[in-house]
C-alpha positions in Angstrom: -3.6 9.6 -25.0 -4.9 12.8 -23.4 -2.6 14.8 -21.0 -2.2 12.9 -17.8 0.4 14.9 -15.9 2.2 11.7 -15.2 5.0 11.7 -12.5 7.1 8.6 -11.7 9.1 8.5 -8.4 11.9 5.9 -8.2 12.5 4.1 -4.9 16.3 4.1 -5.4 16.3 7.9 -5.5 15.0 8.0 -1.9 16.8 7.3 1.5 16.6 3.9 3.1 15.4 3.8 6.6 13.2 1.6 8.9 12.8 0.6 12.5 13.4 -2.5 14.6 13.5 -5.5 12.2 12.0 -3.7 9.2 14.0 -2.0 6.5 11.9 0.4 4.4 11.8 3.4 2.1 9.0 5.9 2.8 7.7 7.1 -0.5 4.4 8.8 0.3 4.0 11.3 3.2 0.9 13.6 3.2 1.6 17.1 4.6 -1.8 17.0 6.3 -0.2 14.5 8.8 3.6 14.7 8.4 5.1 18.0 9.4 7.6 19.3 6.8 6.5 16.9 4.1 5.3 19.8 1.9 9.0 20.8 1.4 10.0 17.3 0.2 9.5 17.4 -3.6 11.2 14.1 -4.1 8.4 12.1 -2.6 4.7 11.8 -3.3 2.3 13.7 -1.0 -0.5 11.2 -1.4 -4.1 11.9 -2.4 -7.1 12.9 -0.2 -7.1 10.6 2.9 -4.2 8.5 1.5 -1.4 9.7 3.7 1.5 7.2 3.8 3.2 4.4 1.8 6.4 2.6 2.7 8.0 -0.3 0.9 10.6 -2.6 2.3 11.1 -5.9 4.0 11.1 -7.8 7.3 14.6 -9.1 8.2 14.7 -12.9 8.6 13.1 -14.0 12.0 12.7 -10.4 13.0 10.0 -7.7 12.9 8.3 -4.9 14.7 7.7 -5.0 18.5 4.3 -4.1 20.1 3.3 -0.6 19.3 0.1 1.5 19.2 -2.0 3.1 16.4 -5.1 5.3 16.6 -7.5 6.7 14.0 -5.7 5.3 11.0 -6.6 2.6 8.5 -3.6 0.4 7.7 -3.3 -1.8 4.6 -0.3 -4.2 4.7 0.5 -6.1 1.5 2.8 -9.1 2.0 3.9 -10.4 -1.4 5.8 -13.4 -0.1 6.6 -15.3 3.0 4.7 -15.5 6.3 4.2 -12.8 8.9 2.9 -13.5 12.4 0.6 -11.0 14.0 0.0 -10.4 17.7 -2.1 -7.6 19.3 -5.4 -6.4 20.7 -7.3 -7.7 17.6 -6.3 -10.5 15.2 -4.0 -12.0 17.8 -2.3 -15.2 16.7 -3.1 -14.8 13.0 -0.6 -15.4 10.1 -0.5 -13.3 6.9 0.6 -15.7 4.1 1.9 -14.0 1.0 0.6 -13.0 -1.4 -1.9 -11.6 1.0 -3.3 -8.5 2.6 -4.0 -7.4 6.2 -6.3 -4.5 6.8 -6.6 -2.9 10.2 -8.9 -0.1 11.4 -7.2 1.3 14.4 -10.1 3.5 15.4 -10.2 4.3 19.1 -6.8 2.5 19.5 -5.0 -0.8 19.1 -1.6 -2.3 19.7 0.1 -4.9 17.5 3.4 -6.6 16.7 4.4 -8.3 13.5 7.3 -10.6 12.8 8.8 -12.7 10.0 8.2 -16.4 10.5 10.8 -17.4 8.0 14.6 -17.5 7.5 14.3 -15.3 4.4 13.5 -11.7 4.0 9.8 -11.1 3.6 8.7 -8.1 1.5 6.2 -5.5 2.7 4.1 -2.6 1.3 2.4 -0.7 4.0 -0.2 1.9 3.2 -2.0 4.3 5.6 -5.4 6.1 5.2 -7.3 8.5 7.4 -10.6 6.9 8.3 -13.9 8.6 7.4 -14.3 9.8 11.0 -12.4 9.5 14.3 -13.3 7.2 17.1 -14.4 4.2 15.1 -14.5 0.7 16.5 -11.2 -1.2 15.8 -11.5 -3.9 13.2 -9.2 -6.5 11.5 -9.4 -8.4 8.3 -7.2 -10.7 6.2 -7.7 -10.8 2.5 -6.5 -13.4 -0.1 -5.4 -12.1 -3.5 -6.3 -13.8 -6.8 -3.8 -14.1 -9.6 -4.7 -12.1 -12.7 -7.1 -9.6 -11.1 -7.3 -6.4 -9.1 -8.8 -6.9 -5.6 -10.4 -4.1 -3.7 -9.1 -4.2 -0.2 -10.4 -0.8 1.2 -13.3 1.4 0.1 -15.3 0.9 -3.0 -18.4 -1.2 -3.0 -16.6 -4.5 -2.0 -13.7 -3.3 0.1 -13.3 -4.1 3.7 -14.1 -0.8 5.3 -15.9 2.4 4.2 -13.4 5.0 3.1 -13.1 8.2 1.1 -10.3 6.3 -0.8 -10.4 3.0 -2.7 -7.3 0.8 -2.6 -6.9 -2.0 -5.1 -4.0 -4.5 -5.2 -3.4 -6.8 -8.2 -1.2 -9.8 -9.0 -1.1 -9.2 -12.8 0.1 -11.4 -15.6 2.2 -10.3 -18.5 0.2 -8.3 -21.0 -2.6 -7.4 -18.6 -3.9 -3.8 -18.4 -5.1 -1.7 -15.5 -6.1 1.9 -15.1 -8.4 4.7 -14.2 -9.8 7.8 -15.8 -9.4 9.8 -12.5 -6.7 11.1 -10.3 -4.6 8.3 -8.8 -1.5 7.2 -7.0 -0.1 3.8 -7.9 2.8 1.7 -6.7 4.5 -1.1 -8.7 6.0 -3.4 -6.1 7.2 -6.0 -8.6 7.7 -6.3 -12.4 7.9 -3.9 -15.3 5.1 -2.0 -17.1 4.3 0.8 -19.5 2.4 3.5 -17.6 0.9 6.3 -19.7 3.5 5.6 -22.3 6.4 5.7 -19.9 8.4 2.7 -18.6 7.9 1.8 -14.9 9.6 -0.8 -12.9 9.5 -2.4 -9.4 9.8 0.2 -6.7 8.1 3.1 -8.7 5.4 5.4 -7.6 3.2 6.6 -10.5 0.8 9.5 -10.1 -1.3 11.6 -12.4 -4.8 12.6 -13.6 -5.5 9.2 -15.3 -3.8 5.9 -15.8 -3.3 3.4 -18.7 -0.9 0.7 -17.6 0.1 -2.5 -19.5 2.3 -5.0 -17.8 5.5 -6.2 -19.5 6.1 -9.0 -17.0 4.2 -10.4 -14.0 3.5 -7.3 -11.8 2.2 -6.5 -8.3 0.3 -3.3 -8.5 -1.3 -1.0 -5.8 -3.8 1.5 -7.2 -5.4 4.2 -5.1 -8.1 6.7 -6.1 -11.1 8.5 -4.6 -14.0 6.2 -3.8 -16.5 8.6 -5.4 -14.8 8.1 -8.8 -14.3 4.4 -8.4 -17.6 3.2 -10.0 
């Protein structure tokens, strides 16, 4: 394998936080948006317009109250459970895991999300800057198919045009995934070998190229520039 400058960041090495009924670990904060993030060497600083990733869970029968967003594209990956959604767009919908919700906040939206079950429901939330400001707000729900990577943002078949392409995969043991280009990936479940190094649930992996083979069933988020995703 050629030099890939691989870096793996472990969730357990970072502080636990959250708000309202969500417990989360913030693993990616891009200095373009988050003041002081450039001094935090223990986290990832993202890539291009990929600016934020947090992993955590909704507490049982709890969640986030109504709050606003503007000029940000939000990808929410729900691996399990059911999350209710209320807001200015997509009101009354339910995200059933494993599933993905994609929102383009554009000129502005408000939303609230809450756990509809008596068990904790896991969450991976990812933010991107849109290709330009002031776009029309939009909302999509995306089902995931076992055994394949699904493009949920950017690319030729993603929901919205973006400088970045975000794929999410529900991968079986022994499957492979990767890219020949700069990337940031997140393993939300399972174990894998990434560029020859062991990776486990809760790990951020970043580098110049990726060769990943799953050792068990894995949930993988893979982010790269759209211009290199061909």
